[in-house]
N, C-alpha and C positions, 0 to 999 in steps of 0.2 A: 485100423491097419491101412486102409486105402489112402488116407491123407499122409501117413508116413512113406508108403511107397512113392507117392507123387512127389513128396518133398525130397526124397533120395534121388529120383530121377532128375529133378530140377537142379540139384546141387552138382551132381557129377557131370551134368552138361555145360557147366560154365567154370568148373574148377579142373586144374590140370590133374592128371593121374597121379604125380608125385605128391600133390597136396592132399589128395582124396586119401592116398596111403598113409601120410603123416597124420591126418585127422582121424582115420580108423585105428591107428595105433593108440592114439590117446583115448578115443572113445571106449576101446576095449577094456580099459582100467577104471571106467567111470560108471555112474548111474545117472539117470536122467536129470536128477535135482542138481548135479554139478555141471550140466551141459554149457552154462553161461561162461565157463572158463575156456571154451574152445574158440572164442572169436579171434584169437591171434593166429589161427590156422589159415585164415582167408585174408585177402587183401582189398579187393574191390568192394564197393558198396552193394552191388548186385549180388556177390557171392555172400556177403554179410547178411543181407536180408534172407537169402535162401537158407542160409545156416540157421538163423533164428526160427525160420519156418519148420525147419527139421528138428529143432530142439523142442519146440512147443508140441509138434506131433508125437515126438519120442515120449514126452511127459505123460501123456494120456494113453499110451500103449502099455502092453505087458513085456515088451522086448527088453533084454538086458544089454550091456554095452558090448559084449562079445558078439552077440547075434547081430546087433545093428552095425559094428564094423565089418563082420562078413558080409552083410547086405550091401554095404557102400562099395566094398572092394568087387564084388561080384557085379554090381551095376555098373561101376566104372570100366571094368574090362568088357562087358557087353556094349557098353556105349562106344568105346574106342574102336571095337571090332566093326560095329555097324558103320562107324564114321569112315573107317579105312575101306571098307568094302564098296561104298558109293560115295563120290564126292560131287558136288554141284558147284559150278563157278558161274558167276555173272559175267555176261558178254555184252558189251555196248559199243555202238558206233555213234558218232555225233558229238555235240558239246559234252565235255566232262569237266569234272571238278577234282581237286586234290583230297577231297573229303572221303570219297568212295573209290576204292580201286576197282577197276574192270578190265578184262580182256577185250581186245578189238575183234569184231567179226571176222575180218579176213584171217587174223591170227588163229582164231578157234577153228574155223573151216579148214584151213590149211593143216592144223595139228590132227584133225580127224582123218584127212585124206592121207597124210604122212604115216599115220599109225596103222593104216590097213596093210594087212599082209596076205589075206585072203578074199575078203569081200568087202565091198563098199557100196552102199545104197544111198542115194541123194535124190531128193525131191524138190522141185521149184516150180514157180508158175512161169518165169521166163528165164533167159540165159543169154547174156551177151556182154562183151567188153570185160572179161574176166582173165587177163593175161596172167597174174600171179597164181590164180586158182588153176588156170590151164597148165601151168608148169608142174604143179603138184599132181594134177590128174594124169599128165603124160608120164610122170615118174612112177605113179602107181601102177599104170598099164605096163610099163617097163618091168616091174616087179611080178607081173602076172597076176595081179589082182583082178578078180572078177569085178566089174564096175556095172551097176544097174542105175538107170535114171527113171524117174517117174516125172513127167513135165506136162504142162498144158499144150494143147494142140494148137497150131497157128489158125488164124480165122480161115486161111485157104482150105484147111483140113477139117473145118467144123468146130474149131476151138475158139478162143477168145482174145488171143494175142495177135499183134500185127506182125510180129517177128516170128521166124521158126526156130523154137529152141532145140529141137532135135538136130536140124541141119547145123546149127552153131556148134553144138556139143560134139556132133559127128566129126567136124573139122579138127577137133582137139583129141578125141579118143575114138577112132573109127570102129574099134572092136567092142565097144560098150554095148550094153543091152538097153533098149528104150521101151518104156511102157507109157501107154495113155490110158485115160479114163474116157472110153468112147461110148460103149453100150451101157447108158445110165438107166437105173431104175426109175420109175415114175417120180418118186419123191426127190430125186436129184437131177432131174432133167436139165435144170438151168444152173447147175453147180459147176465148179471149175476146180482144177488142182491148186489149192492155195496153200497147201502145206509146204513148209520149207524146213527139211530135216536132212541130216547126214548121219549115218550109221557106219562104224568101222568094226569088223569081226565081232559083233554083238557085244562089244565091251566099252566103246566109247561112242558117245552120240552128241549131236549138236542141234537143238531145237531153236528155231529163230524166226524173227519177223522178216529176215532178209532174203530176197531173191538172189539168183546168181548174176549179178549185174555189177559194174564197176561202181555206180553210184551207191549201191547197198554196202559195198565193201568199205568205202572211205568217206562217203559224204552225207547219205541219209542218217536220220536218226533211227537206229535199229537196236533192238533188244533181244537177248536170247540167254540160254543156259547151256553150258557144256557139262555133260554128266559122264563120269568115268565110273566103271565097276559093272557088275554083271546084270543086275535085275532090270533096270529100265532100259538100257541100250538093247538087251536081249529081247525084251518084251516088244519093243519099237520094231526091231528088225523081224521078228515073227509075224507082227501085224502086217507088215509090208510084204512079207513072202506069202501070207494068207491071202492078201488081196490078188496076188498073181494065181495062187493055186485054184482059187475059187472063181477065177475068171472076171472079177471085178474090174481089174485093170489088165489090159492085153498088149502083147508086143506091138509096137508101132508098126503100121502097115497091114495089120491082120484085122 
């Protein structure tokens, strides 16, 4: 049974819901010995191989055609629901090819900022020369979005960057909240704020290698993922909030 379940999962992940439904309709009137006649219901070589694996697993099971058809339809619906509840998109800046499509870093970050209606939490190591991002941040502030930043402190404040990210960002959004990682536990005494993430309203997040700099937006080779849905964006936002609540990070100047 376990092999059959695996084969069902593999098939519905690469075959459209319509084709799964058509396949299920045919299977419901067949027994395993006639499964070979189902090949016309799929088109790609990958789907054909997955169907063959399913038929072989069906042959050694005690499941009849109607039960297998119901299992296929249920698995397909569950897969589509999971797929729609959270989507992950590749984000890339730097040299590209026409073989693999990807969003640009600047586009993804602006999308997250523009999506925020209540809360926006952004972390970065440094921040400077980000005019297009600045426009999006100002627009978010005008919508009364609460904007929180966690950034590395400047070297003058005991941090590791020569510029002052907080001062640069305050010029853009003066009313934003700024947090720093200042009072570090012994295990992290030489650590720095190297995470680069942005979360909007707990439903959309961008996790990236890119800092808030002009070079990162359009010249560096940077990679990341844009995640929409509830689970991961909510988890990331809650983690950042927990760092604030537990005092791991503190308001700048405190």
